C-alpha positions in Angstrom: 0.0 0.0 0.0 1.3 3.5 -0.5 0.7 6.7 1.3 1.4 10.3 0.3 3.5 12.2 2.8 3.2 15.9 3.0 6.4 17.8 2.5 7.7 21.2 1.5 6.6 22.7 -1.8 8.9 21.8 -4.6 11.0 24.5 -6.1 9.5 26.2 -9.2 13.0 26.4 -10.8 13.0 25.2 -14.4 14.8 21.9 -15.1 16.0 21.0 -18.6 18.0 17.9 -18.9 19.4 15.6 -21.6 18.8 11.9 -21.8 21.8 10.0 -23.2 21.1 6.9 -25.3 24.0 4.4 -24.7 25.1 2.1 -27.5 26.7 -1.3 -27.0 30.1 0.1 -26.4 29.0 2.4 -23.6 29.5 5.5 -25.7 27.1 8.4 -25.8 25.6 7.7 -29.2 22.7 10.2 -29.4 21.4 12.9 -27.3 17.6 13.2 -27.1 17.2 16.9 -26.5 15.0 17.7 -23.6 13.5 15.0 -21.5 10.3 17.0 -21.3 8.4 19.0 -23.8 9.3 22.7 -23.0 5.7 23.6 -23.9 4.4 21.3 -21.1 6.6 22.0 -18.1 3.9 20.5 -15.8 4.8 17.0 -16.7 5.8 15.4 -13.4 9.0 13.5 -12.8 9.5 10.9 -10.1 12.6 9.4 -8.6 11.9 6.1 -6.8 14.4 4.8 -4.3 14.9 1.3 -3.0 15.5 2.1 0.7 17.6 -0.9 1.8 21.2 -0.5 0.6 20.6 3.0 -0.9 19.1 5.2 1.8 19.7 2.9 4.8 21.8 -0.3 5.4 19.9 -3.5 4.6 16.9 -3.9 6.9 17.4 -7.6 7.6 20.7 -6.8 9.2 19.2 -4.0 11.3 16.5 -6.5 12.5 19.3 -8.7 14.0 19.8 -6.2 16.8 16.2 -6.4 17.8 16.1 -10.2 17.4 19.3 -10.6 19.5 17.4 -9.2 22.5 15.0 -12.2 22.2 17.8 -14.6 23.0 20.6 -16.6 21.3 18.2 -19.2 19.8 16.2 -16.5 18.0 19.3 -14.8 16.8 20.8 -18.0 15.3 17.5 -18.7 13.6 17.4 -15.3 12.0 21.0 -15.6 10.8 20.2 -19.1 9.4 17.2 -17.8 7.3 19.3 -14.8 6.0 21.9 -17.3 4.9 19.3 -19.3 3.0 18.1 -16.2 1.3 21.5 -15.0 0.3 22.1 -18.5 -1.2 18.9 -18.2 -3.2 17.3 -21.1 -1.4 14.2 -19.2 0.0 12.2 -16.2 -1.2 12.3 -12.8 0.3 8.7 -13.3 1.5 9.6 -16.4 3.5 12.7 -14.7 4.9 10.7 -11.7 6.2 7.9 -13.8 7.7 10.4 -15.8 9.7 12.3 -12.7 10.8 9.3 -10.8 11.9 7.9 -13.9 13.6 10.8 -13.9 15.9 10.0 -10.3 16.8 6.6 -11.2 18.4 6.2 -9.3 21.6 8.7 -6.5 20.9 7.2 -3.1 21.8 6.5 -1.0 18.7 8.3 2.1 20.0 11.4 0.0 20.9 11.3 -1.4 17.4 11.0 2.0 15.8 13.9 3.3 17.9 16.3 0.9 16.3 15.5 2.3 12.8 15.6 5.9 14.1 19.1 5.5 15.4 20.4 3.9 12.3 22.6 6.4 10.3 21.6 7.1 6.7 24.0 6.3 3.8 26.5 9.1 3.0 25.1 12.0 1.0 21.4 11.1 1.2 20.2 14.3 2.7 22.2 16.4 0.2 20.9 14.3 -2.8 17.2 14.6 -1.7 17.6 18.4 -1.2 18.9 18.8 -4.7 16.2 16.6 -6.2 13.5 18.7 -4.5 15.2 21.9 -5.8 15.1 20.5 -9.3 11.4 19.9 -9.0 11.4 16.1 -8.7 8.9 14.1 -6.6 10.5 11.3 -4.5 9.2 7.9 -3.6 10.6 5.4 -1.0 9.7 1.8 -1.6 10.8 -1.1 0.7 9.9 -4.8 0.9 11.6 -5.2 4.3 10.8 -2.0 6.3 7.4 -1.3 7.7 5.3 1.6 6.2 5.3 3.4 9.6 9.1 3.5 9.6 9.1 4.8 6.1 6.6 7.6 6.9 9.0 8.9 9.6 11.9 8.6 7.2 9.9 10.5 4.5 9.3 13.3 7.0 13.0 13.7 7.6 13.9 13.7 3.9 10.8 15.4 2.6 9.9 12.5 0.3 6.5 12.5 -1.3 5.4 8.8 -1.3 6.2 5.7 0.6 5.3 2.1 0.2 6.3 -0.6 2.7 5.0 -3.7 4.5 2.3 -3.6 7.2 3.0 -5.0 10.6 0.5 -6.5 13.0 0.1 -5.1 16.5 -1.4 -6.3 19.7 -1.5 -3.9 22.7 1.3 -1.8 21.2 3.6 -4.8 20.5 4.5 -6.6 17.4 2.5 -9.8 17.0 4.7 -11.4 14.3 2.2 -10.9 11.4 3.2 -8.9 8.3 1.4 -8.4 5.0 1.4 -6.1 1.9 2.0 -6.0 -1.8 5.7 -5.1 -1.5 6.6 -8.4 0.1 5.1 -10.4 -2.7 7.0 -11.4 -5.8 7.0 -8.3 -8.1 5.4 -6.4 -5.2 7.6 -3.3 -5.6 6.4 -2.9 -9.1 2.8 -3.1 -7.9 3.5 -0.4 -5.4 5.3 1.8 -8.0 2.4 1.4 -10.5 0.0 2.7 -7.9 2.2 5.8 -7.4 2.6 6.3 -11.1 -1.1 6.1 -11.7 -1.9 8.5 -8.9 -5.1 10.4 -10.0 -4.0 13.7 -8.5 -0.5 13.7 -9.9 0.1 11.2 -12.8 3.8 10.8 -13.6 5.1 10.6 -17.1 8.8 10.0 -16.4 10.2 7.7 -13.7 13.8 7.2 -12.6 14.7 4.2 -10.4 17.6 3.9 -8.0 18.1 0.5 -6.5 20.7 -2.0 -5.2 19.6 -5.7 -5.5 17.7 -8.2 -7.6 14.4 -7.7 -5.8 14.0 -4.5 -7.7 14.2 -5.9 -11.2 10.3 -5.8 -11.7 10.4 -2.2 -10.4 13.0 -1.3 -13.0 10.7 -2.5 -15.8 8.5 0.5 -15.1 11.3 3.0 -15.0 12.5 5.2 -18.0 16.0 5.5 -16.5 17.5 2.7 -14.3 20.4 3.4 -12.0 22.0 0.5 -10.1 23.6 1.8 -6.9 26.3 -0.6 -5.7 24.1 -3.3 -7.4 24.4 -7.0 -7.2 25.1 -9.0 -10.3 21.5 -9.5 -11.3 20.5 -5.8 -11.1 23.6 -4.5 -12.7 22.6 -6.3 -15.9 19.3 -4.5 -16.0 20.7 -1.0 -15.1 21.4 1.8 -17.6 24.1 3.1 -15.3 26.0 1.5 -12.4 27.2 3.9 -9.7 29.4 3.1 -6.7 30.7 5.2 -4.0 28.9 8.4 -2.9 25.2 8.6 -3.6 25.7 12.1 -5.0 27.2 10.5 -8.2 23.7 9.7 -9.3 22.8 13.4 -9.7 24.7 14.1 -13.0 22.9 11.1 -14.5 19.5 12.2 -13.3 20.0 15.8 -14.4 21.4 14.8 -17.8 24.8 16.5 -17.2 28.1 15.2 -18.4 29.3 12.4 -16.2 32.7 12.9 -14.6 34.8 9.8 -15.0 38.2 11.2 -14.3 40.1 11.4 -11.1 38.1 10.5 -8.0 39.1 11.4 -4.4 39.1 8.3 -2.3 37.8 8.3 1.3 40.0 7.0 4.1 37.9 3.8 4.3 38.2 3.1 0.6 42.0 3.6 0.7 42.3 1.2 3.7 40.2 -1.4 1.8 42.6 -1.2 -1.2 45.7 -1.4 1.0 44.3 -4.5 2.8 43.3 -6.1 -0.6 46.6 -5.5 -2.3 48.6 -6.3 0.8 47.4 -9.9 0.5 50.3 -10.2 -2.0 52.5 -10.7 1.1 50.9 -14.2 1.7 53.0 -16.0 -1.0 56.1 -14.3 0.2 55.4 -15.3 3.8 54.9 -18.9 2.6 58.2 -18.9 0.9 60.3 -17.3 3.6 58.6 -18.0 7.0 55.8 -20.6 7.2 54.6 -23.4 4.9 51.4 -22.8 3.0 49.2 -25.0 5.1 50.2 -23.2 8.3 49.5 -19.9 6.7 46.1 -21.2 5.4 45.2 -22.4 8.9 46.2 -19.0 10.4 44.0 -17.2 7.8 41.1 -19.5 8.6 41.4 -18.8 12.3 41.5 -15.1 11.7 38.4 -15.4 9.5 36.5 -17.3 12.2 37.3 -14.5 14.7 36.1 -12.0 12.1 32.8 -13.9 11.7 32.3 -14.1 15.4 33.1 -10.3 15.6 30.4 -9.6 12.9 27.8 -11.7 14.7 28.6 -9.9 18.0 28.2 -6.6 16.1 24.7 -7.6 15.0 23.8 -7.8 18.7 25.2 -4.4 19.4 28.6 -5.5 20.8 32.1 -5.0 19.5 35.3 -7.0 19.4 38.1 -4.6 20.1 40.7 -4.5 17.2 38.7 -6.5 14.6 35.6 -4.3 15.0 37.8 -1.2 14.8 39.5 -2.2 11.6 36.1 -3.2 10.1 34.6 0.1 11.0 37.5 2.0 9.5 37.5 0.0 6.3 33.7 -0.2 5.8 32.6 3.2 7.0 29.9 4.0 9.5 26.7 3.2 7.3 28.1 0.0 5.8 29.3 -1.0 9.2 25.6 -1.4 10.3 25.3 -4.6 8.2 27.2 -7.9 8.1 30.3 -7.1 5.9 30.8 -10.2 3.8 33.6 -9.1 1.4 36.5 -10.0 3.8 35.2 -13.5 4.2 35.2 -14.2 0.4 38.6 -12.6 0.1 40.1 -14.9 2.8 38.4 -18.0 1.4 39.9 -17.2 -2.1 43.4 -17.1 -0.6 42.9 -20.2 1.5 41.5 -22.2 -1.4 44.5 -21.2 -3.5 46.9 -22.4 -0.9 45.2 -25.7 -0.3 43.9 -26.7 -3.7 46.8 -25.8 -5.9 50.4 -26.8 -5.7 53.4 -24.5 -5.5 53.9 -22.1 -7.3 50.3 -22.3 -8.9 48.6 -21.2 -5.6 51.0 -18.3 -5.3 50.2 -17.1 -8.8 46.5 -17.4 -8.1 46.8 -15.3 -5.0 48.9 -12.7 -6.9 46.2 -12.4 -9.6 43.6 -11.8 -6.8 45.6 -9.4 -4.8 47.7 -7.4 -7.2 45.5 -7.9 -10.3 42.0 -7.5 -8.9 43.1 -4.9 -6.3 44.9 -2.6 -8.7 42.2 -3.1 -11.4 39.6 -1.8 -8.9 41.8 1.1 -7.7 42.8 2.4 -11.2 39.4 1.7 -12.6 37.6 3.8 -10.0 40.2 6.5 -10.1 40.9 6.8 -13.8 38.4 4.6 -15.6 36.6 6.4 -18.5 35.6 3.6 -21.0 33.2 1.1 -19.6 33.3 -2.6 -20.4 30.3 -3.3 -22.7 29.1 -6.4 -20.8 29.9 -5.1 -17.3 29.2 -1.4 -16.7 30.9 -1.5 -13.3 34.3 -2.2 -14.9 36.5 -0.1 -17.1 39.1 -0.8 -19.8 41.7 1.3 -18.0 41.3 -0.6 -14.7 41.4 -4.0 -16.4 44.6 -3.2 -18.3 46.3 -1.9 -15.1 45.2 -5.0 -13.2 46.6 -7.3 -16.0 49.9 -5.5 -16.0 50.3 -5.8 -12.2 49.2 -9.4 -12.1 51.6 -10.2 -14.9 54.6 -8.5 -13.3 53.9 -10.1 -9.9 53.5 -13.6 -11.5 57.0 -13.3 -13.0 58.3 -13.9 -9.5 57.0 -17.5 -9.7 56.7 -18.6 -13.3 57.9 -17.9 -16.8 56.6 -14.9 -18.9 54.4 -16.9 -21.3 52.5 -18.7 -18.5 52.3 -15.5 -16.5 50.9 -13.7 -19.5 48.1 -16.3 -20.1 47.3 -16.8 -16.5 47.0 -13.0 -15.8 44.8 -12.6 -18.9 42.4 -15.3 -17.7 42.4 -13.9 -14.2 41.4 -10.4 -15.4 38.8 -11.9 -17.7 37.3 -13.5 -14.6 37.5 -10.2 -12.8 35.7 -8.3 -15.5 33.1 -10.9 -16.3 29.7 -10.4 -14.6 28.9 -13.4 -12.4 26.7 -14.1 -9.4 29.8 -15.7 -7.7 32.0 -13.2 -5.8 35.1 -12.4 -7.8 37.3 -12.9 -4.8 36.6 -16.6 -5.5 36.4 -16.7 -9.3 39.6 -14.8 -10.0 42.0 -17.0 -8.0 40.3 -20.3 -8.8 40.2 -19.7 -12.5 43.7 -18.4 -12.5 44.9 -21.4 -10.6 43.1 -23.9 -12.9 44.5 -22.2 -16.0 48.0 -22.4 -14.7 47.6 -26.0 -13.6 46.6 -26.9 -17.2 49.6 -24.9 -18.6 52.0 -26.6 -16.2 50.8 -30.0 -17.3 51.4 -29.2 -21.0 
């Protein structure tokens, strides 16, 4: 269901934009002058935001803190169902029903307070202010967050429409029941269609900003589709893929030239790159200090401590040094969720050490750390030409990653094998896949070199 939220009057400033039609090679092929007929400036424009992962951290992780207060058993159950969903084994509807069932008996005000204290993603307020100044209407749609929470959020951000799930109450407490269109398959599209067909304010142009696969039906109703830190499935349906600050969506929405040159990295992003590239020290440690099995065991132990730290974080507690490093690397808003990337990264290194022989495993790790790490760094900082089949990657980043992977591999193998292995590794890095590239890059690199060594 959707409700209109009263907000401040939109600015009367004229807005004239350009819509860029993108050809297969990601080049601006044609410019359709003026999104809107200048003779009919009253045509309404709507920007619809997926809330989880764009405006706020993912709701299912925020729910963990409330669930944790129900006891360890309830918390483990919630984590288990989230894992099943992430593995594509259950639907979002089933996940939500199980999560909210565990919240039965929680006072509504206490439940709302957890959302109220959750920080917004960086730049949200500034983006919403600019959209309102440009005359846009704004809608917030969520399949996980209750409508009553979205209404309060809309008041803070001056959004115009909200649509979220309904929660059952008994004497001011949650009774575990939830319902609404948004939790059904394709439900977000149903909610958006109701907003677009609003009798008092019909919209003729819609822009969607979302982050995960549950928004694919919603995207089908949008004229312009922007994937913000999207997963593999949504990125394929997006006209543009944006990472980093939310403010980077504004030139796209306003039809302005998109800056793709030098980007200023935040401290957290720099730290992530240092940690990722620093993994190149693992092969060197294996050669000079410990054997590879000992190093693999140590990494697994550290990974287990990290997982325990993240689970404690979901209950509102911290684990000294590990939590501090995670906070610095992820940033405050991302820190609210369960940060999975380090786990896949560690597993990619451990798998390379255990599965492959020497020096194959070392080259696989080199491709992951030097190749993938530098490809991401140079691509985000200097990337201008997008890869046709993966809008999130650039030619510049891929070439730099290949060169670093090749040079690093020369420490362990001959130039020809290093050339082929690095090329395959970077192909895996740039290829869109539902499997995390921290796993695909080292495994495909290692398998390629294993075949080459046998020839």
